[in-house]
N, C-alpha and C positions, 0 to 999 in steps of 0.2 A: 331652083336647087332643092333637093330633098333633104329634110332635117334627119337628124341621126334616129329619132323616134319613129319616123315614118318608113324607115329601112325595114324591109320584110325580115332580114337576117337578124336585126337587133331585136325586133319584136319576138322572134321565135326564141331567142337566147333569154329575154326576159321571162317569156312564158315557161321555158324550161327550169329557169331559176326558181320561179314561183312554185312549181311542181315540186322541187327539190325541198324547198321551205314547207310546202304542205306535208310532204312524206315525214320529214324529219318531225313535225310537231304531232300530226295525227297518230302516226303509227308508234312513236316514242311515248307519247301520252296514254295510248292504250296499253303499251307494254308497262308503264309505271304503275298504272292502275291495277293491272292484274297482279303484278308480283309485290307492290310496296305499300298499298293503300288498304288498311284494315277497315272493314264495313261489318255491320251488324245485320245478319239474316237469321231469322228463327231463333233470336235470343243469343246467337253464337257470333262472337267477334273474331274475324280472321280475314286473311287476304282473299281475293276473288278465286285464285287458282285453287285455294283449299276449299272453298264453297262449292266450285264446280265439281271436285273430287268427291266431296260428301255428297252433293246431289246426285252424281252418277251412282255412287254406291247404293244410295237409297232407291233410285229409279230402277237400276238394272237387278237389284236385289240378288236372288240365287244364281243369276248369270256371271257375276263378278268371279267367284271362285273357279268356274270352269275356264273363264278367260285367263285367270292367273296360272292355272295348271297347264293350259295349252302354251302359255308363254314359257313357263318354266320348263315344259318338255322340250319345246323347240330350241330353248337356251341351252339345255343340257346336251342336245344332239348337235348344235351348231358347230363347235369346234371340230367335230368328227366329220361332219358334212363338208365343212369348209377344208378340212385336212390340215390346219396348223395345230392340232393338239400335242404334236410331238416335236415343236419347234424348239422349246427349251425344257429344262426339267421343271421349272415353276409352271410353265404353260401345261405340261402333261399332269402335273399334280391337281392343278385347278380345274383342268377338263374333266378328270375323273371324280373330283369333288362335286362338279356341277351335275355329273350323272348321279352321284348319291343324292344330291338336292332333289332331283326329279323323283326318286324313289321314296324319299322322306316327305315331299309334298303330298304325293299320293296317299301315302300310309296316314298321314295326319288328317286329310280331308275324308277319306273312307273308313277311317277308324281301324286301321288294320295294323298288326305289329305288337311290340313290347309296350306293356302298360305305362312305362316311364315317359314315353314319347307324348302321351296324352294328357301328362300333368299341365294344368293351366300355364305355368310359367316355362314350359319347354315348346313343344310343337305348335300348339294353339297360339302362344305369344308371339312366335316368329311369324306365322302365316297371317295372322290378324293384325298385329301391332306393327310389323315391318313390311312384309311383303305386300300386304293390300295396299297401303297408301303409297308405296314407293312404285308399285306396278302401275298405278293410275296417274300418279303424279308426274312421273317423269316424261311419259309421251305427250300428256296434255300441256305440261310446262314447256315442252320442246317447241310446240306450236307457237305459243305466245313469245318464246324466247326470240323468234324471228324478228318480231316487233321491237323487242327491247333493245337488240343488239346490231340489228342490220342496217338501220337507216339514219345514223349519225350521233345518237345518243352516246354510244361507247366512246367516240372520238372526243365529243364535247366534255364529258365528264373527265376523260383522260387528260385534256389539257389544264382544265381547272384544278384537278387533284395532284398533278405532277409535284408541285412543290411541297405537298404532305406526303405522298406514297413512296417516292423515291428515296428521300433522305431517312426516312423512319424504317420502311419495310423493303427498300431495295427493289421495288417493283413499279411498273408503269402507273400512271394516274388512273388508266381505265380498270385497274384491278380493284378500285374502290367498288365498282358494280358487282364483282364476284362476291366481296365481302357482304355487302348489303344484302343481295340476292340469297346468300347462304343463311344470314341471320333471319331474314324477314321471310324468305321462302323455304328454301331446303338445301342441304349440302349437295344432294344430288343434282338439282339445278344449278348451283354454283359450280360444280365440277363439270357439267355440260357445257356451261359458259367457257370456263377455263380451256377446256379441250378443244373447242371450237376456235377460239382466238388464238391458242397455241398452234394449231394446224394452219392457221392463215399467216403464221410467221410474225405475230405481233407480240408473242412472249418467247423469251429464250426457254431452254430447259430448266435453268435455276430458277426463272421467274415463276414458271408453271408449277414446279415443285413447292415453292414457297406459298403459293396461293393454295393449292389443294390441301396442304399439310397445315396451313396457318390461318387460313379464313374460312374453310368449308366445314364450319361447326354445324350442330343441329339448328333447326329453325326456332323461332320464338314460340311457335304453336307446340312443338314438342317439349321446349323448355317449361311451358305451362303444365305439360304432363308430369314432369319431373318434380316441379314445385308442389303440385298437389299430393304426389307420392310421399313428400317429405314434409308436408304440412307446412310449407313456406309461403302460401298464397297470400297470407296476411302481410308480408313484407315483400311482395312481388316485385315492386320498383326497385328496391334495393338489391335484392337477389339478381335481377335482370342486368342492372347497370354495372354491378360488381363482375358477374360473367363476361359481359360484353367488353369492359376495360381490361380485365385481367388476360383474356384471350388474345387481345392485340398487343398488349405489353409483352406477353409471353412470345408472341411470333416476332416482335421486333427484336428480341434477345436471340431466338434460336437460328435467325437468319445469319447471325454473326458467329455462329459457333458450328463446329463439325456435327454432321455431315453436310449440312446444307451449305455452309460456307465454301466448300470445295467442289460444289457441283458444276457442271459444264454450262457455260455461257452461250453455248451453239444453239441454233434455231432448228426447227422442224425441217428436215431434208435439206439443211444447211442454207436455207433461205430466209432472209430478214427482209419483210416486206416494207417497213418503214422506220425511220430513226426516231427514238424517243426524246426529240429536242424541239422545243417550240419557243418563237418569238414572243416577246411581250409588245403590246399588252396581252394578258392571257385570254381576256373575254374575247376580244377581236379574232385571235388565233384560234379559240376554241370554236368560234362560229364558222371560220373559214374550213377547218377539218372537218366540222359536222356537214357542211354543204358538200364537201368533196366526196365524203363517205355516201351520202344520200344519192348524189349524182351517178356513183359507180355502183350502187346496189342492184342486185337482180330484182326481177319482179317479185311481187308478194307471193305468188304461187310457187316459184322457184325456191325462194327462201324459205317458205314453210315446208315445202316438200324435202329439202336437204336437212332441215332441223328435225322434222319428224323422223327422217331415217336415222339419224344419229341418236335421237331418243329412244327409238324402238330396239336399235341393236345395243344400246347401253342397258336397257331394261332386260333383254334377252340374257346379258352377261351377269347382272346383278342377282336377279330373283333366285336361281337355283343356288348360287353361292351362299345367299343368305340362309337358306334352309340347311345347308350341309354344315358350313362353317359355324353358324350361329348355333346349331344344335350341339356340335361337338363342344364348342365353348361352355355352354350351358351345363352340359352333362360333366365336364371337368370341374366346374364351379360347385355343382351340387353333389356329386358322388365321388370326388378324389381330393387328396390334400395338395394338389398341385399349386392352387393359390393360396393355400396356408403357407406354402414354402415361398412362393413368389412375394407374399406380403413382406418377407424379412428383407426384401430389397428396399423397400419405402419405410420400414420401420425405424432405422436409424434417424431419419429425416423428421418422421412424426414424433419421435421420442425427444430429439433436440429442440423441436419446436414446442415441446411442452404441451401436447395436445391431450385432454383429459382421457380419451379413449384411443390410445396410440396404436394399439395392435389392431382393433377394430377398424380404424380409419385406413391403416396399411393395407388390411385386406381388402376392404372396399375400392380402394384406390387401385389395386392391382388387378381387380376384375374388369376395370374400364377398358382394358385392351380388347376384350371379347365383344362387349356390347356397352354403349354408354349409359343405357338404363339400369344395367346390374348393380353398379355401385349403391343406387338408391334402394334397391331391394335388400342390400345387406344391411343398411343403417336404419331401417324403418323404425325401429324400437330404440335407437341411440337418443343422446341429448340433442338439443336443438343446434347447439354450436357445431356438433359434429355433422349433422344433416346439411347445415349450411356450407360448411367447408366441402363435404363430399359432392353437393349439388353443384358448386362452382367448379370444382376440379374436374369432375366427368364431362362438363360442357368445354372446358378449356383444353382438355387433353386432346380432343377433336378426333384422334385416329383410333378406329374400333374394327375388329375383324368381321363382324356380322354384317356389316353393310357398306361402310366407308371404304375399307381397303379393296373389297371386290369392285366398288365404283370406279376407284383410281387405277386398278389393274385393267379395267376395260376400256381405259382411254390410251392415247398414243404417248402420254407422258412418262418418260423413261426413269422411274423411281422404283427401287427395289423393295421388297419386304423388309429386308435387314435394315435398310435406310428408314423405313417408316416406324418400325419398332423402337429404333433408338431415338428417333425424333419424339415418338409418343412418351418414352420414358423422360427424355429431357423436358417436354412440356408438362408432364405431371409433377415432377418435382419442382419445377419453377412455379407452376400454379399454386402448389402446397405452400410454398415459401411466401408467395405474395398475398394469398388470402388469409393465412393465419392471423397476422396483426389486425386485419379488417375484422375477423371474427371475435378477437379478443375486444375490439372497440364495441362491437355491437352486442355481445353477450357477456 
């Protein structure tokens, strides 16, 4: 009589089970290493994705701008080629803004046009500091994203983190990966992850909106740029952890107030792929869900191909928008009183909080809607306390038009510009209120 182990079918099942374990550990560990483990190369400490992008910029040299110009040109023409440029008023406006972005990008690179565009804080800042890293990071990040979220790690983390994420942030446990990916890697990568999971029917519309407006802040590496600009590197650890904690405390509050509170709990195309309910013990259930995901995962080639396609499409949408919307915002800040007026929305809060440079802080806060680095530029000569407050608020506000708004609009997540502006205002005010007592304690 044959034993169970000698049965060919049983052996095949064991072999398949082992291959799922192998996929889970190897692919997930590579993904974790690429996105979350900082290593030092050539004296620079950053995550591996960032090192790859830096290496490519150095290796390709003068080829990079031409690659970016090609992407921007295709991205500007894409809505008109696809024929969806006139679907809605918003789509039409952003489609023509993308065309404007194409013109501006060529003007900046070939040094053509009005002199103000070539100010280091205008066109060159947008092209070199935003378009270049985003244009390289999103496609490259999308390749390794296949390893991070495609073979069970997402499901494993989702089960483990459910007791934390659901009651505090009203999102599934797996959204913890989005949060960490944004802080350690990039908001663009975090949004890419969110859109992928949303389209798989694993996030509702409301959950996806919470994640992209509450977790998808700038990366640690960009926070270092902000800290250097504000002379805060001597207290980097305090600045980082204050920004980190306040960002997520603000998110926990905004999910409970309008407009997020009233957003739809429907799923993409009305299909919910799985229930967000797990049995105890958590670890055992987490392993079971991870193995189920690894077993049903597509081949590595198919997974990478699909993620790369999503990444390229997102890059096509983002880059021309950064050039046009970003430049319009910078011009408004530099040459018009618009943000002097907008500052009065925040002045009552900065005055009541007793901030020593209340009007300056209010203006710096108001320009964060255009580009998260702009507030730092406004307060470079201010007192250290003001710099600290603005450094934290600019990160915690999350939403800005030069890059993140185009990123979100390029996804399938149904959130409007009006909703994003309201959420930005709420986040900014809450961040101001929360950071001020900490600033008084420190300074």
